[in-house]
Structures are given as structure tokens and as C-alpha cells.
C-alpha positions as a Markdown table, in Angstrom:
| # | Residue | x | y | z |
|---|---|---|---|---|
| 1 | Met | 14.9 | 210.7 | 238.8 |
| 2 | Pro | 16.5 | 214.1 | 239.8 |
| 3 | Gln | 14.9 | 216.5 | 242.2 |
| 4 | Ile | 12.1 | 218.5 | 240.7 |
| 5 | Asn | 12.0 | 222.2 | 241.4 |
| 6 | Leu | 9.1 | 224.3 | 240.1 |
| 7 | Lys | 10.0 | 227.8 | 238.9 |
| 8 | Ile | 7.1 | 230.1 | 238.1 |
| 9 | Val | 7.7 | 233.0 | 235.8 |
| 10 | Val | 4.9 | 235.7 | 235.3 |
| 11 | Pro | 5.4 | 238.4 | 232.6 |
| 12 | Ser | 3.0 | 241.2 | 233.1 |
| 13 | Tyr | 2.1 | 244.6 | 231.4 |
| 14 | Asn | -0.9 | 246.8 | 232.0 |
| 15 | Cys | -3.1 | 243.8 | 233.6 |
| 16 | Glu | -4.0 | 245.6 | 236.7 |
| 17 | Lys | -7.5 | 244.3 | 236.4 |
| 18 | Trp | -6.5 | 240.6 | 236.4 |
| 19 | Ile | -3.1 | 240.4 | 238.1 |
| 20 | Ser | -4.5 | 239.7 | 241.6 |
| 21 | Lys | -6.6 | 236.8 | 240.2 |
| 22 | Cys | -3.3 | 235.5 | 238.5 |
| 23 | Leu | -1.2 | 235.7 | 241.5 |
| 24 | Ser | -3.9 | 234.3 | 243.9 |
| 25 | Ser | -4.2 | 231.3 | 241.6 |
| 26 | Ile | -0.5 | 230.6 | 242.2 |
| 27 | Glu | -0.6 | 231.5 | 246.0 |
| 28 | Thr | -3.5 | 229.0 | 246.6 |
| 29 | Gln | -1.9 | 226.0 | 244.9 |
| 30 | Thr | -2.0 | 222.9 | 247.2 |
| 31 | Phe | 1.6 | 222.1 | 246.2 |
| 32 | Lys | 3.6 | 224.7 | 247.9 |
| 33 | Asp | 7.3 | 223.9 | 246.9 |
| 34 | Phe | 7.9 | 226.5 | 244.3 |
| 35 | Asp | 9.7 | 229.8 | 243.4 |
| 36 | Val | 8.1 | 232.7 | 241.6 |
| 37 | Cys | 9.4 | 235.7 | 239.7 |
| 38 | Ile | 7.0 | 238.4 | 238.3 |
| 39 | Ile | 8.1 | 240.8 | 235.9 |
| 40 | Asp | 6.4 | 244.2 | 235.4 |
| 41 | Asp | 7.2 | 245.6 | 232.1 |
| 42 | Lys | 6.8 | 249.3 | 233.0 |
| 43 | Ser | 3.0 | 249.3 | 233.3 |
| 44 | Asp | 1.3 | 252.6 | 232.9 |
| 45 | Val | -0.2 | 252.5 | 236.4 |
| 46 | Asp | 1.5 | 252.2 | 239.8 |
| 47 | Lys | -1.3 | 250.1 | 241.2 |
| 48 | Gln | -0.2 | 247.0 | 239.4 |
| 49 | Arg | 3.3 | 247.3 | 241.0 |
| 50 | Glu | 1.8 | 247.8 | 244.3 |
| 51 | Ile | -0.3 | 244.5 | 243.9 |
| 52 | Ile | 2.8 | 242.6 | 242.8 |
| 53 | Gln | 4.9 | 243.9 | 245.6 |
| 54 | Lys | 2.3 | 242.9 | 248.3 |
| 55 | Phe | 2.0 | 239.3 | 247.0 |
| 56 | Cys | 5.8 | 239.0 | 246.8 |
| 57 | Glu | 6.4 | 240.4 | 250.3 |
| 58 | Lys | 3.7 | 238.0 | 251.7 |
| 59 | Asn | 5.0 | 234.9 | 250.0 |
| 60 | Asn | 8.7 | 235.6 | 249.6 |
| 61 | Trp | 8.5 | 235.8 | 245.9 |
| 62 | Lys | 10.8 | 237.7 | 243.6 |
| 63 | Tyr | 9.9 | 240.6 | 241.4 |
| 64 | Ile | 11.5 | 242.7 | 238.8 |
| 65 | Phe | 10.2 | 246.1 | 237.7 |
| 66 | Asn | 11.5 | 247.3 | 234.5 |
| 67 | Ala | 12.5 | 250.9 | 233.8 |
| 68 | Glu | 11.6 | 250.6 | 230.2 |
| 69 | Arg | 9.4 | 248.3 | 228.2 |
| 70 | Lys | 11.2 | 245.1 | 227.1 |
| 71 | Phe | 8.2 | 242.9 | 226.0 |
| 72 | Ala | 7.3 | 239.4 | 227.0 |
| 73 | Leu | 10.1 | 237.2 | 225.5 |
| 74 | Phe | 12.8 | 239.3 | 227.0 |
| 75 | Asn | 11.1 | 239.5 | 230.4 |
| 76 | Ile | 10.5 | 235.6 | 230.4 |
| 77 | Arg | 14.2 | 235.1 | 229.8 |
| 78 | Leu | 15.0 | 237.8 | 232.5 |
| 79 | Gly | 12.9 | 236.0 | 234.9 |
| 80 | Ile | 14.1 | 232.5 | 234.2 |
| 81 | Glu | 17.7 | 233.6 | 234.6 |
| 82 | His | 16.7 | 235.3 | 237.9 |
| 83 | Ile | 15.4 | 232.1 | 239.7 |
| 84 | Cys | 16.7 | 229.1 | 237.7 |
| 85 | His | 20.1 | 227.6 | 238.6 |
| 86 | Asp | 19.8 | 223.8 | 237.9 |
| 87 | Asp | 19.3 | 222.1 | 234.7 |
| 88 | Asn | 16.4 | 220.1 | 236.0 |
| 89 | Asp | 14.4 | 223.1 | 237.3 |
| 90 | Val | 11.0 | 223.1 | 235.7 |
| 91 | Ile | 9.8 | 226.4 | 234.4 |
| 92 | Ile | 6.1 | 227.2 | 234.3 |
| 93 | Leu | 4.8 | 230.2 | 232.3 |
| 94 | Val | 1.7 | 232.1 | 233.5 |
| 95 | Asp | 1.0 | 235.4 | 231.7 |
| 96 | Gly | 0.0 | 238.1 | 234.1 |
| 97 | Asp | -3.6 | 238.5 | 232.7 |
| 98 | Asp | -4.3 | 234.7 | 232.8 |
| 99 | Trp | -4.6 | 232.4 | 235.6 |
| 100 | Leu | -4.4 | 228.7 | 236.7 |
| 101 | Tyr | -7.5 | 226.5 | 236.3 |
| 102 | Asp | -7.7 | 225.2 | 239.7 |
| 103 | Asn | -5.6 | 224.6 | 242.9 |
| 104 | Asp | -4.1 | 221.3 | 241.9 |
| 105 | Val | -2.2 | 222.4 | 238.9 |
| 106 | Phe | 1.3 | 222.3 | 240.5 |
| 107 | Asp | 0.6 | 219.0 | 242.0 |
| 108 | Lys | -0.1 | 217.6 | 238.7 |
| 109 | Ile | 3.0 | 219.1 | 237.1 |
| 110 | Asn | 5.2 | 217.9 | 239.9 |
| 111 | Lys | 3.8 | 214.4 | 239.6 |
| 112 | Leu | 4.2 | 214.4 | 235.9 |
| 113 | Tyr | 8.0 | 215.3 | 236.0 |
| 114 | Ser | 8.5 | 213.1 | 239.0 |
| 115 | Glu | 7.0 | 210.0 | 237.3 |
| 116 | Lys | 8.1 | 210.4 | 233.7 |
| 117 | Asp | 11.5 | 211.2 | 232.1 |
| 118 | Ile | 10.4 | 214.3 | 230.2 |
| 119 | Tyr | 11.8 | 217.7 | 229.3 |
| 120 | Met | 8.7 | 219.7 | 228.5 |
| 121 | Ser | 4.9 | 219.5 | 228.6 |
| 122 | Tyr | 2.0 | 221.5 | 227.3 |
| 123 | Gly | -1.8 | 221.1 | 227.4 |
| 124 | Gln | -5.4 | 222.2 | 227.4 |
| 125 | Tyr | -6.9 | 225.4 | 228.6 |
| 126 | Ile | -10.3 | 227.2 | 228.6 |
| 127 | Arg | -11.1 | 230.6 | 227.3 |
| 128 | Ser | -12.3 | 233.1 | 230.0 |
| 129 | Glu | -15.2 | 234.4 | 227.8 |
| 130 | Thr | -16.7 | 231.2 | 226.3 |
| 131 | Lys | -15.7 | 228.8 | 229.2 |
| 132 | Ser | -15.3 | 226.2 | 226.4 |
| 133 | Thr | -12.5 | 223.8 | 226.3 |
| 134 | Ser | -9.9 | 224.4 | 223.4 |
| 135 | Lys | -8.6 | 220.7 | 223.2 |
| 136 | Tyr | -8.6 | 221.0 | 219.4 |
| 137 | Phe | -5.5 | 223.3 | 219.8 |
| 138 | Ala | -3.4 | 221.1 | 222.0 |
| 139 | Phe | -2.8 | 217.6 | 220.5 |
| 140 | Lys | -0.1 | 214.9 | 220.4 |
| 141 | Pro | 1.8 | 215.1 | 217.2 |
| 142 | Ser | 2.0 | 212.0 | 214.9 |
| 143 | Asp | 5.1 | 209.8 | 214.9 |
| 144 | Glu | 6.1 | 211.2 | 211.6 |
| 145 | Ile | 6.1 | 214.8 | 212.9 |
| 146 | Val | 8.0 | 213.7 | 216.0 |
| 147 | Glu | 10.7 | 211.7 | 214.1 |
| 148 | Lys | 11.2 | 214.3 | 211.2 |
| 149 | Lys | 10.7 | 217.4 | 213.6 |
| 150 | Leu | 8.1 | 218.9 | 211.4 |
| 151 | Tyr | 6.7 | 221.1 | 214.1 |
| 152 | Arg | 7.5 | 224.4 | 212.4 |
| 153 | Arg | 5.5 | 223.1 | 209.2 |
| 154 | Val | 2.2 | 222.2 | 211.0 |
| 155 | Pro | -0.4 | 224.0 | 212.9 |
| 156 | Trp | 0.6 | 225.3 | 216.4 |
| 157 | Met | -0.2 | 222.7 | 219.1 |
| 158 | Phe | 2.0 | 223.7 | 222.2 |
| 159 | Thr | -0.7 | 225.6 | 224.1 |
| 160 | His | -1.0 | 226.4 | 227.8 |
| 161 | Leu | 0.0 | 225.3 | 230.3 |
| 162 | Lys | 3.6 | 225.5 | 229.0 |
| 163 | Thr | 6.4 | 223.8 | 231.1 |
| 164 | Phe | 9.9 | 223.0 | 230.3 |
| 165 | Lys | 13.3 | 222.2 | 231.9 |
| 166 | Tyr | 15.9 | 225.0 | 232.3 |
| 167 | Gly | 18.6 | 222.7 | 230.9 |
| 168 | Leu | 17.0 | 223.0 | 227.4 |
| 169 | Phe | 15.9 | 226.6 | 227.7 |
| 170 | Lys | 19.5 | 227.8 | 228.2 |
| 171 | Lys | 20.5 | 226.1 | 225.0 |
| 172 | Ile | 18.4 | 228.2 | 222.8 |
| 173 | Arg | 20.6 | 230.6 | 220.8 |
| 174 | Glu | 19.8 | 234.1 | 221.6 |
| 175 | Lys | 19.9 | 235.0 | 218.0 |
| 176 | His | 16.6 | 233.0 | 217.6 |
| 177 | Phe | 15.0 | 235.5 | 220.0 |
| 178 | Ile | 16.1 | 238.5 | 218.0 |
| 179 | Asp | 13.9 | 240.2 | 215.4 |
| 180 | Ile | 15.2 | 241.9 | 212.1 |
| 181 | Gly | 15.8 | 245.3 | 213.9 |
| 182 | Gly | 18.2 | 243.7 | 216.4 |
| 183 | Lys | 15.7 | 243.6 | 219.4 |
| 184 | Tyr | 13.9 | 240.8 | 221.0 |
| 185 | Phe | 10.7 | 239.7 | 219.4 |
| 186 | Arg | 7.7 | 241.8 | 220.6 |
| 187 | Thr | 5.0 | 239.1 | 220.1 |
| 188 | Thr | 4.8 | 235.4 | 219.6 |
| 189 | Tyr | 7.1 | 234.5 | 222.5 |
| 190 | Asp | 5.6 | 231.0 | 222.7 |
| 191 | Leu | 6.9 | 230.0 | 219.3 |
| 192 | Ala | 10.3 | 231.4 | 219.9 |
| 193 | Ile | 10.7 | 229.3 | 223.0 |
| 194 | Met | 8.7 | 226.2 | 222.4 |
| 195 | Phe | 9.8 | 225.2 | 218.9 |
| 196 | Pro | 13.5 | 224.9 | 220.1 |
| 197 | Ile | 12.5 | 223.2 | 223.2 |
| 198 | Val | 10.4 | 220.5 | 221.7 |
| 199 | Glu | 13.0 | 219.9 | 218.9 |
| 200 | Met | 15.7 | 219.5 | 221.6 |
| 201 | Ala | 13.5 | 217.3 | 223.7 |
| 202 | Gly | 13.3 | 214.5 | 221.1 |
| 203 | Lys | 10.6 | 212.2 | 222.4 |
| 204 | Lys | 10.7 | 213.5 | 225.9 |
| 205 | Phe | 7.6 | 215.6 | 226.1 |
| 206 | Glu | 3.9 | 215.2 | 227.2 |
| 207 | Cys | 0.7 | 216.5 | 226.0 |
| 208 | Val | -1.4 | 216.9 | 229.2 |
| 209 | Asn | -5.1 | 216.2 | 228.8 |
| 210 | Asp | -6.2 | 217.9 | 231.9 |
| 211 | Ile | -7.2 | 221.6 | 231.7 |
| 212 | Leu | -4.7 | 223.5 | 233.7 |
| 213 | Tyr | -5.0 | 227.1 | 232.5 |
| 214 | Val | -7.5 | 229.8 | 231.8 |
| 215 | Tyr | -6.7 | 232.1 | 228.9 |
| 216 | Asn | -8.0 | 235.6 | 229.2 |
| 217 | Glu | -10.0 | 236.8 | 226.2 |
| 218 | Asp | -11.1 | 239.9 | 227.9 |
| 219 | Asn | -7.9 | 241.9 | 227.7 |
| 220 | Pro | -8.2 | 244.4 | 224.7 |
| 221 | Ile | -4.3 | 244.8 | 224.4 |
| 222 | Ser | -3.6 | 241.0 | 224.1 |
| 223 | Asp | -1.5 | 240.4 | 220.9 |
| 224 | Tyr | -4.2 | 238.3 | 219.2 |
| 225 | Lys | -6.5 | 241.3 | 219.3 |
| 226 | Ala | -4.1 | 244.3 | 218.9 |
| 227 | His | -1.2 | 243.0 | 216.9 |
| 228 | Arg | -2.4 | 240.2 | 214.6 |
| 229 | Ala | -0.4 | 241.3 | 211.5 |
| 230 | Glu | 2.8 | 241.5 | 213.6 |
| 231 | Gln | 2.0 | 238.1 | 215.2 |
| 232 | Ala | 1.8 | 236.7 | 211.5 |
| 233 | Arg | 5.0 | 238.2 | 210.5 |
| 234 | Val | 7.0 | 237.0 | 213.4 |
| 235 | Asp | 5.3 | 233.5 | 213.2 |
| 236 | Gly | 6.7 | 233.1 | 209.7 |
| 237 | Leu | 10.2 | 234.3 | 210.6 |
| 238 | Ile | 10.5 | 231.9 | 213.6 |
| 239 | Arg | 9.2 | 228.9 | 211.4 |
| 240 | Ser | 11.9 | 229.8 | 209.0 |
| 241 | Phe | 14.7 | 229.2 | 211.7 |
| 242 | Pro | 16.8 | 226.1 | 211.5 |
| 243 | Val | 15.6 | 222.9 | 213.4 |
| 244 | Tyr | 17.6 | 222.2 | 216.7 |
| 245 | Pro | 19.2 | 218.8 | 217.2 |
| 246 | Thr | 18.0 | 216.5 | 220.0 |
| 247 | Met | 19.9 | 217.1 | 223.3 |
| 248 | Thr | 20.1 | 215.6 | 226.7 |
| 249 | Ile | 20.2 | 217.2 | 230.1 |
């Protein structure tokens, strides 16, 4: 089994109220062998960048401060390319206004990739407001869905915590990140990334039953609150893209 290197990518925008909690949940992980890149997407207040810079200086993490807004999908790719170098690097996505469920998350992800020959994983989370589990969102697809790669035709299942190997991510064609206007999608980055990844992964993926993530419902500018119509439009467009063939790393 190849060496596992965890690479944490944190896209953030106007989440000053929660960014410390997000970064603290990464900093306090019991598993310590990981790299972090935080991208601030030209937030409207300087305080957020000050918080990010302090965490990065303390922990020797990397950060990118955009001079103009690029939105999450572009920033995720930017962060990944900044810290990933090996095909077997395992990327973990944590939005800047969310946080990890407990201090053992990275231990569990490291163990998962060390013991199983997989290329990606996804799993369960709780909502910050209700504190209820959302296991009905993340589920293992049927054999038919896997064999025929019907992921784009069925309800979304690849929920937080999302992880995947760099070797597959870099094979996603950039045109499948691009909206009709020629720029990167501004919403629904998870579909743009995870559909190609799971299609290329074949059967090498895992649905994790443990709760690993807290999804923040308190942020009023989150896409599902502020941009529902745009989410639906982009969702339909991404689902219309061709299915990727199974690939190996």
C-alpha cells in the first residue's frame, strides 16, 4: 500500500464568525501528519485574513489570499495544486464556515486509506442547528448504480466528509468545471468534483458510517440559502456531462 499523505484544503469567504472554529478543529486533530492550504476568496473584512494568517504561522500551514473573487470550485483547485504533488495524496475538503466533528477524524481517514485500496470516500455529518444526523443523505449505492455508473441520475449521496486522491482529481477535464459564460461554476462545486471522481474510481470508494463533519446551517450566505435557483441550474448542467471511464492510479 502506498504512503498516505493527507492534504487539507479549506476554501473560505466571509466566514469570520466561524473560521476559528473550523481551523481549530483541524489544529486539534490527534493525527498530526498533514498539510493544509486555506484560501480566502477576497473576504469583505480584514479580520478573517488575520485569523487565517495566525493559524498558518503557528502551524506552518499555507494560505492564499485572492485579489479578486474566484468562488469555491476555482479556489479548491488552486489549493489542491498548491499542496499536492503525489497521485496518492489524499485530499480532504473542509469549508471555512464548517468544522470537523471531533479530534479523531484524520485518524479515521488515514486508517481507511491505509487499510483499504480506495480512491475516494464520503460520509455522514450533522447539522449545526438541529444537531441531528443526516445519514439519509449519505448512502451506499446499489450494485446497479455502481456497475452502470448512474450517479448523475439518482439523488445526491456524496456528502461530507469528502476525500479523494489527487491522481483522480487531476484527470478531471477543466471544461467540466466551466459554466456557460466561460468561468468556473460559482456554486455546486461538490457535484463538479465528486461525480467524475466516483465514476473514475470504479468500485474503489467507501461510504463512511461515522459522523465526521458538522455542516453549518447558520451562515446566511450559504448557497442553499442564498442561491437555490442557481444551484438547481448548475446541478442540471453538471448532470448532463458525459460519464468518466474507470481509471487507475
